[in-house]
C-alpha positions in Angstrom: 51.7 83.2 150.9 48.6 82.4 152.2 48.6 83.4 156.1 47.0 80.5 157.2 49.7 78.6 156.0 52.9 78.0 158.3 55.9 77.1 156.8 57.0 73.3 159.1 60.9 73.8 158.0 63.4 74.7 155.2 64.3 72.3 152.7 68.2 71.1 152.6 69.8 69.8 150.2 71.1 66.0 151.0 73.3 63.6 147.8 72.9 59.3 148.1 74.0 57.1 145.9 72.2 54.2 144.6 73.5 50.9 142.6 76.9 53.4 141.5 74.5 56.6 140.5 74.7 59.9 142.6 71.3 61.3 143.2 70.8 64.7 144.7 67.6 65.9 146.5 65.6 68.4 149.0 63.8 67.7 151.8 62.0 68.9 154.3 61.8 67.4 157.3 58.6 65.2 159.2 56.6 62.0 160.0 56.9 58.9 158.2 55.6 58.1 155.9 57.3 60.3 153.4 56.3 61.9 150.5 58.4 61.3 147.2 58.6 64.2 144.4 59.3 63.6 140.8 59.9 66.7 138.5 59.3 67.1 134.6 61.2 66.7 132.0 63.9 69.9 131.7 63.4 70.4 135.3 64.5 69.5 138.6 64.0 69.3 142.2 63.9 73.1 142.7 60.8 73.6 141.1 59.3 72.4 143.7 60.6 74.5 146.5 57.8 76.6 146.7 55.5 73.5 147.4 58.0 72.4 150.1 57.6 75.5 152.0 54.1 76.0 151.6 52.7 72.5 152.4 51.2 72.2 155.6 51.2 68.8 155.6 53.6 67.3 159.2 54.9 64.2 156.6 58.8 63.9 155.3 58.7 65.7 152.1 61.9 64.5 149.5 62.2 66.0 146.2 64.7 64.3 143.9 66.8 65.8 140.6 66.9 62.1 138.3 69.9 61.4 136.5 70.8 64.2 133.8 68.7 67.5 136.0 69.2 69.0 138.3 72.4 68.3 140.4 72.0 64.5 139.6 74.9 63.5 136.9 73.3 61.6 134.3 75.7 58.6 134.9 76.3 55.5 132.7 72.6 54.8 132.4 70.1 54.3 129.3 67.6 55.9 130.8 63.9 55.5 130.3 60.8 56.0 132.2 61.2 51.9 133.2 65.3 52.2 134.1 64.3 55.8 136.1 61.4 54.3 137.6 63.6 51.4 138.8 66.1 53.9 139.9 64.1 55.5 142.1 62.1 52.1 144.0 65.8 51.3 145.0 66.6 54.7 145.8 63.1 54.3 147.9 64.0 51.5 149.2 67.1 52.4 151.1 66.1 56.2 151.7 62.0 55.6 152.4 62.2 52.7 154.7 59.0 50.9 154.5 56.1 53.2 152.6 56.2 56.3 151.0 53.6 58.2 149.1 54.0 59.9 145.3 53.8 62.8 143.3 55.4 63.0 139.9 55.2 65.8 137.2 54.7 65.7 133.9 57.8 63.4 133.0 57.8 62.5 136.4 54.5 61.8 136.0 55.2 58.8 133.7 58.0 57.7 135.8 55.6 57.9 138.4 52.6 55.9 137.1 55.5 53.1 136.0 56.2 52.7 139.9 52.5 52.6 140.5 52.6 49.3 139.3 54.6 46.0 140.6 56.7 45.6 143.5 58.0 48.4 146.3 55.2 50.9 145.1 53.7 54.1 146.5 50.5 53.9 149.0 48.8 57.0 146.8 49.3 58.5 144.1 48.8 62.5 143.1 50.1 63.0 139.3 50.0 66.9 137.9 49.6 66.7 134.2 51.6 63.6 133.5 53.0 62.7 130.0 53.3 59.3 128.2 49.6 59.3 127.7 47.7 59.3 123.7 44.7 60.1 123.0 42.7 58.1 121.4 41.9 60.6 118.6 43.8 60.3 115.4 46.9 62.7 115.4 48.5 63.3 111.8 52.1 63.9 112.3 52.9 67.6 111.5 54.3 68.2 108.4 57.3 69.7 109.7 58.2 66.8 111.7 57.9 64.8 108.4 60.2 66.9 106.8 62.9 67.3 109.4 62.7 63.0 110.1 63.3 62.5 106.3 66.4 65.8 106.1 67.7 63.8 109.5 67.8 60.2 108.0 69.4 61.4 104.6 72.5 63.4 106.9 73.1 60.5 109.1 74.1 58.6 105.3 76.9 61.1 104.9 80.5 60.8 105.8 80.7 61.3 109.6 82.7 64.4 109.3 79.7 65.8 107.9 76.7 63.9 109.0 77.4 64.8 112.5 77.2 68.9 112.2 74.3 68.3 109.6 72.2 66.6 112.2 73.4 68.8 114.6 72.1 71.8 112.5 68.7 70.2 111.8 68.1 69.7 115.4 68.5 73.1 115.8 66.7 74.3 112.7 63.7 72.0 113.5 63.5 70.5 117.0 61.3 71.8 119.7 63.0 73.6 122.9 63.0 70.8 124.8 64.8 68.6 122.0 67.3 71.9 121.7 68.0 72.0 124.7 68.3 68.5 125.8 71.8 67.8 124.3 73.0 64.7 122.9 73.0 63.0 126.0 69.5 63.8 127.1 68.0 63.1 123.4 67.7 60.1 122.8 65.3 59.7 126.4 63.4 62.5 125.2 62.5 61.3 121.4 61.9 57.3 123.8 59.4 59.7 126.1 57.7 61.4 123.0 56.6 58.4 121.6 55.9 56.1 125.0 52.3 55.3 125.7 51.8 54.2 129.1 48.1 53.7 128.3 48.3 49.9 129.7 50.4 50.6 132.9 47.6 53.5 133.5 45.0 51.0 133.3 46.9 49.1 135.5 46.6 51.1 139.0 44.7 50.3 141.6 45.9 52.2 144.1 44.0 55.4 145.5 44.8 58.4 142.5 44.2 62.7 142.0 44.6 64.0 139.0 45.6 67.8 138.9 45.7 69.6 135.8 45.9 73.0 134.7 43.1 74.2 132.4 45.6 76.7 130.4 47.8 73.8 130.0 49.3 74.2 126.7 51.6 71.4 126.7 49.4 68.7 127.8 46.1 69.7 126.9 43.5 69.0 129.9 41.0 67.6 127.3 42.7 65.6 125.9 45.3 64.2 127.8 43.5 64.5 131.2 40.4 63.4 130.7 41.7 60.2 128.8 44.0 59.5 131.6 40.7 59.9 133.8 39.1 56.9 131.8 42.2 54.9 132.1 42.6 55.1 136.1 39.4 53.3 137.7 40.0 55.0 141.5 41.2 58.5 139.4 39.6 61.4 140.7 40.5 64.6 138.6 40.8 68.1 140.3 40.8 71.2 137.8 43.1 73.9 138.5 41.2 77.5 136.2 44.0 79.6 136.7 47.3 77.6 135.5 49.2 76.4 132.9 51.2 73.1 133.1 52.9 74.0 136.7 49.8 74.5 138.8 51.8 74.4 141.8 53.6 77.2 140.5 50.6 79.2 139.0 48.3 78.7 141.6 50.8 77.3 144.6 48.5 78.2 147.6 45.1 76.2 146.0 47.8 73.1 145.0 49.3 73.3 148.4 45.6 73.1 150.2 44.8 70.4 147.4 48.2 68.5 147.9 48.2 68.1 151.9 44.3 67.2 151.5 45.1 64.3 149.7 48.6 63.2 151.1 47.0 62.8 154.7 44.2 61.3 154.1 43.0 58.4 156.0 43.4 55.6 153.6 
């Protein structure tokens, strides 16, 4: 850690309930307005522990476990980026008071884009390699994906005692690592996420926005994903971290913390 950066307090675990949904979170005390952090797919609030400890901002920092991840149970909701955004809006209204700023990473970035338009939105937005943006270039579906979809469709018409294990085997054989790890409750959410295009949502964002991208991001490459998002969000600025992959706040933790602090503490 940079010796000039002094931790302002240790994060603690909290739990609250909103609309019948239990939500777990990590919180570092500080001044208001708070800064809310939303993690990526397959991750949790714990992915931000380094940032919670490194940030020199005096503001209150709160990192949520989205339902189905970390210590927040999935509950009974039918989760999409829209329903996650609505839940987090309600949670923020109850827990964060009048205003807040927002950081969203990867899938949490997609949820954050939805939160940035419409009611009860943040005052500023930091998007770290968010998902949900389809590049303009035509992308051919890979033959492996086509084969998987065809075989899965055939397996689903089998009698149930045969179809369930057949679909599960195909998912393990052909599915991505995220898909295989997701389990039956999260897989529909993941499938919806990878096919969703939030370009029209991004184009409606009008608040101060900072995009942070790792130059070595192999999951959502800067070119074309980051470049496309920069075009869509009129007020956005783009910062590239040359030594980072998909997790810049881990790969270049001190530099990311400085960028985070400068943006979040800037006068609007």
